[in-house]
C-alpha positions in Angstrom: 0.0 0.0 0.0 2.8 2.4 0.9 4.5 1.7 -2.5 1.3 2.4 -4.4 0.8 5.7 -2.6 4.4 6.8 -3.4 4.0 5.8 -7.0 0.7 7.8 -7.3 2.3 10.8 -5.6 5.3 10.7 -7.9 3.0 10.4 -11.0 0.9 13.3 -9.9 4.0 15.5 -9.3 5.4 14.6 -12.7 2.0 15.5 -14.4 1.9 18.8 -12.6 5.4 19.7 -13.6 4.7 18.9 -17.2 1.4 20.9 -17.1 3.2 23.9 -15.5 6.0 23.8 -18.0 3.5 23.8 -20.9 1.7 26.8 -19.4 5.0 28.7 -18.9 6.3 27.9 -22.3 3.1 29.0 -24.0 3.1 32.5 -22.5 6.7 33.3 -21.8 9.3 34.7 -24.2 12.8 35.6 -23.2 13.9 38.9 -24.7 16.5 38.5 -27.4 19.5 40.6 -26.6 22.6 41.3 -28.7 25.9 43.0 -28.1 25.6 46.8 -28.1 22.0 46.8 -26.9 21.0 49.3 -24.2 19.5 47.7 -21.1 18.3 48.6 -17.6 19.5 46.4 -14.7 17.3 45.5 -11.7 18.4 46.8 -8.3 16.8 43.8 -6.5 20.2 42.5 -5.3 21.9 45.9 -4.9 22.2 46.4 -1.2 24.6 49.3 -1.2 22.3 51.9 -2.7 21.4 54.9 -0.6 18.0 55.6 0.8 15.1 53.4 1.9 14.2 50.4 -0.2 10.7 51.8 -1.2 12.2 55.0 -2.5 14.9 53.4 -4.7 14.5 53.0 -8.4 13.6 49.4 -9.4 16.0 49.6 -12.4 19.2 51.6 -13.1 20.9 52.3 -16.3 21.0 52.4 -19.2 24.0 50.1 -19.7 25.5 48.7 -22.8 25.7 44.9 -23.3 29.4 44.0 -23.9 29.1 40.3 -24.2 26.5 37.5 -24.4 27.7 34.7 -22.2 24.7 32.4 -22.9 21.3 33.2 -24.3 20.1 33.9 -20.7 23.2 35.7 -19.2 24.6 39.0 -20.3 27.7 41.1 -19.3 27.2 44.9 -19.2 29.5 47.8 -19.0 28.8 49.4 -15.7 29.3 53.1 -14.9 31.8 54.3 -12.2 29.0 54.4 -9.6 28.5 50.6 -9.9 32.0 49.6 -10.7 32.3 47.4 -7.6 29.4 45.2 -8.8 29.9 42.1 -10.8 28.9 43.0 -14.4 27.2 39.7 -15.3 23.4 39.4 -14.9 20.8 36.9 -15.9 18.2 38.2 -18.4 15.5 37.9 -15.7 17.2 40.9 -14.0 17.6 42.9 -17.2 15.1 44.7 -19.4 15.5 46.5 -22.7 15.9 50.3 -22.6 13.8 52.5 -24.9 14.8 56.1 -25.4 11.4 57.2 -26.8 7.8 56.3 -26.5 7.8 55.3 -30.2 10.4 52.6 -29.6 8.6 51.4 -26.5 5.2 51.2 -28.2 5.8 50.8 -31.9 2.1 50.0 -32.8 0.7 52.9 -30.8 -1.0 55.6 -32.9 0.3 59.1 -32.6 -2.1 61.7 -31.3 -3.0 64.4 -33.7 -1.7 67.8 -32.9 -3.8 69.7 -30.5 -5.9 72.5 -31.8 -4.6 76.0 -31.3 -4.9 77.3 -27.8 -7.2 80.3 -27.5 -6.1 82.8 -24.9 -9.0 84.2 -22.9 -8.7 87.4 -21.0 -9.3 87.0 -17.3 -11.9 89.4 -16.0 -13.8 89.5 -12.8 -17.4 90.7 -12.9 -19.1 91.8 -9.8 
C-alpha cells in the first residue's frame, strides 16, 4: 500500500510539472539581446544603494551589453558608480531600454496635434 501511494504521488507530481511547463512555455518569451543593446538592470540585489528600499529605483541604467555569455546571461559595461558590482546578470534581472515612446510602443497611434490654444482674457465681474 505504501509503495502504491508513493507511485501515485510521484506520477501526480510529474504530471503537474509537465502541465506547469507547458503553461509557462506558452506565454513566456525571453527577450532577445545582442551585443551593443542598451538595457536597464534591476536593483533587486543591490544592497549598497542609498535611501530606503521603497524610495529606490527598481531599475538603473542604461548600460551597454558588452558580451552574451549564454542566451540567458549578459555582461554589461557598468558606470563608475556601480564599478564594484559584478557586471554579469541573468536576463531575468535585465530589461530593454527604450529612449522614446515610439520605440517602446511601436504600434501605438500618434495623437493628432492639439488645436490652437485660445487665450481668454481674465476678468472679474461683480
